[in-house]
N, C-alpha and C positions, 0 to 999 in steps of 0.2 A: 363516612368517615372516609376520609382516603386514603390509600395504600401506602404506604412507607418508603421511600424512595430506592431505599436500600435493597430494595425486594429486584428490583430491574436488574441490577449486574447479580443477584444472589441466585435469580432464577438460574440462569444460564452455566454458574459456576458450580450448581449442584448437578446439571447437565453432564458437564466435565467430568467430576470427580465420579459421577457413580459410572459414567463408559469408562473411565483410564483402570480405575481399580476394579472393577467387578465389568469386565466385560460380558465375561459366558452366562452371564446373567439375561442377556439380551443376545439370545442368538437371529438370526435372518435380517431381516431389515427392522426390529422392533426397538434396535438402537435409535437409527435415525427418525423413527416417530416419536420417539421419548424428548429427544433431542428437538426435532422440531414441534412437537408440543407445548415445550417449555420456553422455545424461544413464542411463543404465539401465546402464551399466557403473560411472559412480559411485556407483548404488545399491547394485552389488553391494559395492564397497567399503567403502561406510556400513555393508553388513548382518557383513561381515568383520570390519570393525571392532569393532564393535557386539558381536558373538559371543564376539572375542576380549579384549573390553573387562574390565578386573578391577575392582578396588574402589578401584586407586591412579590416579589420571587420568594420563593421559598427554600428554608436552609435547615438542613437536619443533619447535626453533629451526632458520630456515634461514638468516638472517645478521640481522648489527647493523644497525637502521636508523637510528636516530638517535643515535649515540653521545656522551656527555656524559659523559666522564672528573671532570669536575671537580666533578660533585655526585654521581658512583658510581651513576647513572641510566639506561643503555643502555637506548634501546627496540631490540627486535629483530622481525624479521617471523616470526612464530610463531604454532602451534597446538595447542589445547587441548583434551583430548577428558577427557570425564567423563561421567556419564552424563546429563547434561541435552546438554551439548551433540551428544552420541551419539543421543539421542531427535530432536532439530530436523533432524540430516542425515540420519537415516531417513526423517521427516515431507516434508522439500526435496525430497531424491533420488527418495524413495517416489511421492509423490503428483506433483513435478511429470514423471517420465515416464507417468505416466498419463495426466495433462492434455498435454504434447508429443503421444504417439500419437493424444488425440483431437484433436489438432491438423490431424493430417497431413489426417482427413476434412472438417473444419470448415472449415479457410482454404485447400482444395485448387484450390478456382478465382483466386483472390485476387494478382492479377498482382504482388504484394510477397509471396510465398509463402517465399522464400529468407529475406530480409531479415526477416520475420516469427520466424523459426525462430532465426536470429542472435541477434535482442534477445532472447527466452524462457533460449537458453543464457549471454546474458550476463549476465541477470537470475540464475539460479540458481548460478551462478559466484559471484556477489557477494554473493548470502544465504548462500551455502557459509562465508564468508571472514567474516563478520559472524558467524556464532552460532560457527565454531570461533577467532574473532582470541583471543591469549591477555592481548592489552592490547586502552584502552579507544582508542588512536590507529589500532591495526590496524580495529578495529572501528567506529570512525568510517568507515574509508574504506570497510568492505561497508556500510554504513549509508548512505552517499552514493551509493554504484554501484547500490544497487537505487531510492535515489530516482532517479537517471538512468533507469536502465531502464524504472519505471514511466511517467515521463515519457516516453519514448519508445514503451511500447504503448499508453497511454491515447489521442495522439494519433496512434495509428499511421495511422489515415484521415481525417489531417491537410486531403487534398487533397476526401474526399468521395464515397463511394462512388457514382457515376453522374456524375459532374462532368465525365467526355469524352464523354458522351451524345452523340447527334447529338441526343434527344427534348429542346425547350427546356425542359419542366417538370422531367424527371428530370436534366437536369443543373442548373437550379438550384437544387432539392432536394438535389443533392449535394454544389453550393458550400453553402448553410447548414448540411450536416451535416459538413463538414468545418472550419466557424467557429465550432462548438459541439464539435469533437473540441478542435480547439487551443485554445482556453478553456477545456475541463477540464484539460488537461494543463498549462499554465500555472499554473493555479488550486494544482494537487497540488502542484505544483515550487515555488512562490513559498509558501505554506500551511504545507508541507515546513523552508523556509529557518527559519521562527522558530521550530520545534520544533529542528533542527539549533543553531541558536543557543544554547538552552539546553540540549543534551547539550555543546555546546565548554564554555560556562561551566562546568558542573559538572565536566568532566576540568581546566580549568586551576586551581578552587579545590581541589581532590584531591591536585592533585602538590603546590600550597602546602602543605597540610595534613599530608602522607605522603613528598613525594618520590620521587615513582612510580605509574608507570598501568600496572603490569605486573598482572595480573586476580589470579593467584594472591598474588603477593609483597605486593600491596596485603590481601587477606584474612587473609595471616599477620602484617601489622605489625597490621593492630586486634583481630587475635584476643586475647581476656583484656580487651578494655575492656567495660564495663559502664555507662560513665555519659555520656549524650547530651552532644554538645554542639553547638553555634549552628553551629559550620564546618560538620557533616556534615549537619546538618537542609536545610543551606543547598544544598549542593551535592545532597544528594539531591531537594530540589526544583528543584534544576536539570537536572537527568536524568530527572526526571517530566516535564519539559516537553518534555523531547525525546523522551520515551516518546508522550505529548499527542499530539505532533504527527504522528508516524509509524503511529498504531494509531486515528489519525482520532476522539479523544476529546475531550469538550468544554473549551475552546472550538474546539479546530481541527479538526472535525469533518465541515465542510461539502463538504469535497473528496473525502471518501472516493464519497457517493451518485454524483456528479458524474464520478466518474472510470469510470461505467459506459459511457461512452463509446466507450473499447477492446471491441476483439472479446470471446468471451465466455471464451475461455480465459485470456486475461489477468485477465478480474475472477476466475476461480474460482483460479487460481494462484497471483497477486497480493495481490488484495484480498479475499480470503476464506481462504486455507489456509498462506501465506507472511508474503509483506512486512508486512502490519497487525501481525502478531502480532511483531514487533521489538520493539515496546515493553515488551510484556509480556516478553520474553525478556531484555528490558535491567532490568528490573527486579528477575525471580530470581535472574538471574547477578550484581548487585547485593547479594541479600539482606543480607551481611556486613554493609551499609554500611545497608541501611532497618533492621536488626534494632538499629540504635543512635541510629534514627529514630524515633522512635515516630509523633510529630507527622505526617510527610512521607508516613508511611504509612498515617496518616488519610487524609491528603490524596488518596493512591493511592486507598483504598479511597470516599472521598466523591466521585470524580471517575468512577468506575466504576460506580457504584451511581447517579449520577445520567444518565451518557451511555446507560447500560442504559435507561433509562425513557423519556429523549429520542428512542431511537432504535425502542424499541416504538410508542411516540405515533404518529412519526412515520411509524411503517409501517403504518399502522391502515388509511390508506385512499387510499396507492398504485396506479396505475396499470398504471406498468410494471412487467411480468414478471420482470426484473433488479432495480430500483430495490427491489421489498419484500426482495430479497434483502441489496440493499446497507444498507437499514437495519437490518435483521435482522443483519447483520456488526457492524455500528457497537454495537446493543444486546450481541451478545452476546461481544465487546472489552469490554464493559466490564463483562459477567460476570467475567470475568479478569480485573480492574485491580480489584475488589471481593474477588473471592479472595487474591489475592495481597499486598491491602492491609492485610486482619487477619492475615496470615500462614501463610495456608492454601494453602500454595507449589506441595504435589502436586495440590490440589485444581484451581487455576489451571490447571497447566500440562497437567495432565489432561482439562479441558474444552479448552483449544488442542487437544489431540491431536482429540478426539470431534470438533471443529466442524472441524478439517479435514478430515474423512471426509466428515460430513453436510453441511456446507455447497459444498466444491467437487462434491457429487452434487448438491446441487440446482441451482448454477449451469451445469453441463455439461445436465442435463436440461432445464433452460431454453432452452441455446441450442438442443439437439437441436429443441425447438418452433419457436423462432425461426426457424431454418433451415428447416423444414417448411412454415412459413406466410409463406416469401419474405420474410423480417428484420420481420413483424408482432410488436412487443412490447406491446401493449396487452390487459390479461387482458380486457378487457366486448367483444376482436374472439374470442376465441377459445372454451371450452368444449366440452365432449362429446369432447375430443381422445383420451379415455379408447378408445372405438371404433376411431379410427387409429394410435393409438402404443401398444401394450397392453404393449410391454417397458419403453420409458421411464414408462410410467403407472405401473407395478408397482416399479420402482426410487423413482422421486418419493415412493411411499406411504413409503416405505422412510427420507427421508431427511427427511419430512414428522414422522414418528412420533418419530423420533432428536432433532430440535429442540424437539421438545413435551414431550419428558420424558417418554413414555410406556414402561413396560418393556416388553421387555428392553431395548430401546435405547440407543445407547451415550448421548444424551443426559441419560437418567437416572438414571444413576451418577455421572456428572460435573457435571451440576447442582444433584442432591441435595447432593453434597456442600460444595459453595459454598452453599448455601442451610445446611445445618448448621453449618459453620464460622461464618457472618453469625447466625445467631442467638444461638450460644454468647458472641459479642465484640460483637458492632453490630445489636443489636433492632430498630433503625430502619430500618438496611439491610437485615434479613433481612424487610420490611416490603417494602419497593421491590423487593427482588428477586422477591417471591412473588406481586406486583401484575404485573410484566415476564413473570412465566413464564404467567401465564395472559393476559396480551396478545398474548406469542410462539404462544401455543397457538392465538391469535384469527385472529391476521394469516396462519397457516401455513395452516391451515385455509378460510382466506377467498382465498387464493393457492390451495389445491389444488382448493377446487369452482369456483371461477373458470375454471378452465385445464382441468381435466380432467373434470369432472360436468355433466349437464346437455347441454343441446344444442350443436351448433356452429354457431356467432353469426358467423364471418367468410367466408364465401364471399364477401358483397357487398361488404367491403371489402377483403377482401387477393387474389380473382381464385381462391383454392388453394380448389377444392370435396372436392379428396383428398386432406389432408395426410397424407405418408408418413411411415413408421418411419424410424430411424435406423439408418442402416449396418452392419456387424458391427465395423468400425475404433470405432465411437463406440460400439456396446453394450459392448465387452470391457471400458473404464472405466468404464462407467457401473455393469456388472456386479461387477465389483471392489471399489467404492468403495461399493453398496449393502450389499453384503454385510461392509465395515469395519464402515461406522455401523450396523450389527445387531448386530455382535458383539464388536467393540472393549471395549465397555463392562465386558464379563466380566474383563477384565485388571484388573480393581479393586473387585470385588464387597467388599461393608464386612462388619466382622465382624458383625454382628446379621445379615444375609442370609448366615451360613454363610462367608462368604468370609474372607479372609487380608488384603487390601489389597496387595496384589500390588504394584501400581506404586505405590504410597506407599510401601513396601518398597524398591523399587527407585531410584527417585529420593532415596530419604533418602541414601544412599549420598555424595551430591551436595548435597543440598539438606538440612541440617537442617529437621524439621518441626516445627511448634507445636503441642502438645497440646492439641488440642478436646477433652476426654472429657465425653461425654454419655450417659446413661441409654439403654441398650435400649431401655426403653418410649420414652423421647422421640425417641428417631431413628427408630422405628416411627411414632409421631405425624406426624413432621415429613414422612416419606415418603408415608403416606397423603394426608395435604394436598397435598402436591405433586403428586403421581398424579392426585386429583380435581380441582385448580385446571386440571392440562393436558388431562384429559379434557373440563369444562367449557368451556375455552373453544375447542376444537375442537366441542364440541355448539355452542355459541355462533356459532361460521362457520355450521355447520351450518344453523342455523334461519335464518337471514338469509340465506344465500344457497343454499337450496334451490330446484328449480323455474323455475334460470335467473335467478333473482332478480337483478338489479345495482343494486340500492339501495349508496348510498355506506356507509362504513363509518364508526365514530364517530369524532368529530370534525370531520367533514365537509373543510373547506375547511383547516380547522387545521392538520389531519393533511397532508392532501395537498400544504401547502404548506411541509412540515417544520419545524411551528411559526413559520413565518417569521422565522425564524434567518440566511437568508440576506439579507431584506429588512433585517432590522436590520443588520445588518456593513453592506450595502450604505449606509444612511443614516448611519451611525455613521462610518464607514470610507472607502468606496469614494466616496461623495457629494463629501465636503469633500475627499477626494484630487483627486479631479478637477477641482472649484472652484481648488484653489490651484494645478493643473496650469495649469489655461485663465488664470488670472494672470499665473504667468508665461510664460505662450506671449507672451501679448499684450505683456507687456515685453521679453522678446526680439524679438517680432515688429518691436517700436517701435525698440529699439537697435539692430537692424538694417538700418531704414530709416535713421536719422539715420548710423550709420555708411557703409552705401551711400552716401548726398548727399554726405555728404565726401568720399569717394575719388572718388564722380565731377567735384566743383569740382575737386579737384586733380589730374584727369585732363585737364583741358581743356590749363591751363599746358602740361603735358607733351606733351600732342598737338602744340604747335608746333615743339617739338625733334625730334621726329619726322622733322619735314618733314624735316630734313638728311640723314636716314638713307636714301635714295637707293638705296643699293647700285650706283651708278655708278662707276666708278674716275675720268672726267672731271670727276664732279661733286663728287669728291671734292678733285681736282687745283685747281681753281678754288678751292676752300674755302681750299685750304691758301697758294695763292697771295695770295688775298684776304688770309687772318690776316698773313701776311708782312708783306702790303704796309702795312696798316695799322698793324701793330708799328712797322716803320720809320720812318712818316708820325708816330706820334702820337710817338715819340725825337728827330725833325727839327725836328718842332714846339718841342717841350721844348728844344730847344739852342739854337736861335734864337731861343728868350722867355729863357732863361737870358744869350745872349748882348747880348741890347738891356737 
């Protein structure tokens, strides 16, 4: 008998509850081991459900959530498992387990160690609810949950490391770091609210059009419809806004690089392998709607293509070891949007899978470097680390070759499938994608040569004369991810290379694949061009940065400032908002002063009456006597006057 689906999110939710409510029961690293073990158990459940999954999707309803008998549109809390959601559950729990294990070592000395793992468990639970939900409202619960978890984890060091130090300079630096971390968390939270509004509007419109928000039922109701309607196009555009926000696509992309303020395991799990792919998942899960909305699909493809180019250009001249990978994530997510926008859902999801391995690997390798150099993140203060960290260097090579699209690594198979689909449907987007492939290989080659080759440059700046290799607990996840980044591509060997597109066939049971028929000779040509572009990018990086050359990358400060997009937003949105808020504050302060003056003037006469309230009984008795005498005297005088 297969385990019930609700166990998948329930296991990490139990971990979250235990670690948050009873933290004292888990001293030392026991909280981390508990959280990791529960994610491992969830992974086993996901594997069992995957192995037992047939062609017919499984749907399990727990209870009716929002009953609406009048419209016969009850919304239930239920989970839906098909090939797509099963794959996502495996990615979330499998890579989540490896990152939890890595974090036991990486966060081992943090005073809030147990709370960190509680937040990680909460994130995994919400992400599983998102991908397993059988309705858009339940998906939205998970959607908001991962947003909250992201906020908590980006700002995890909200007080700054070293803020409690007795050293004045360390304390000041820690306080500045805390402010930056808190600002990054708020920025991510606020920008995602814009996307969430789009998601909500899309749901409202779909309910108006079809009277249901159950995903399987909605798919059934649109089945057989072949004519696009303005309502469906608009609903798909609203859903796209939601996907843009969560996946850091243009124009809501600037929060994702700033999210690197969180601990490195957070960057690997949330902002590379899982949460930021939620937008890709939303569009793929809603494929039956986008197939009826060609204009909205074209918007998806162009948003992806332009974001891929933006992220690649911004990554060219970054100096922070994690920021390079962050802009790379923005760019690679753009590739996925491009793929699903042109109808190549399998190619987009396969790149999501391969990207989860090689990008988590690169982030965790960067974390090992940061740890070895006592929190140094500037690549200009690194170099030559292959001599000190040979294992981490070796696995980093696998990650760089995978993302650069070099055979036989996974990125070669997944990225080529996207470029081939774009070549057939949108040649301009194919050209953009090919340019992005060149830039990707260059900036990742630059990342590699500045960190690992040449001579070590960090002794004076970091005080670390002999960086240390990662420990065993850190090496295990790195090794497994490196193996995945190397071998996972063989799951989808194309026909012209002698394979059978096994992954396409698997996902095709849940997501119909749009036929992209390209002659074998053309596919060979496209593949050779893509590989040559990747090799050229790596060679370009080698020529520029050999022999410890620290020259800036292309575009100089324009790239280092992320094409000044943040500056544009500050000038167009933030500065006017601050000016309006300042004016309203001035008016508010003036109003407060006026009201305060009135209240003070009214209080003066009232103060006279307080003199009567002395609290002495004898004073009250005298007052009563005088009052009585006054009343009697008044009536006596009145009677005398009337008698006269």
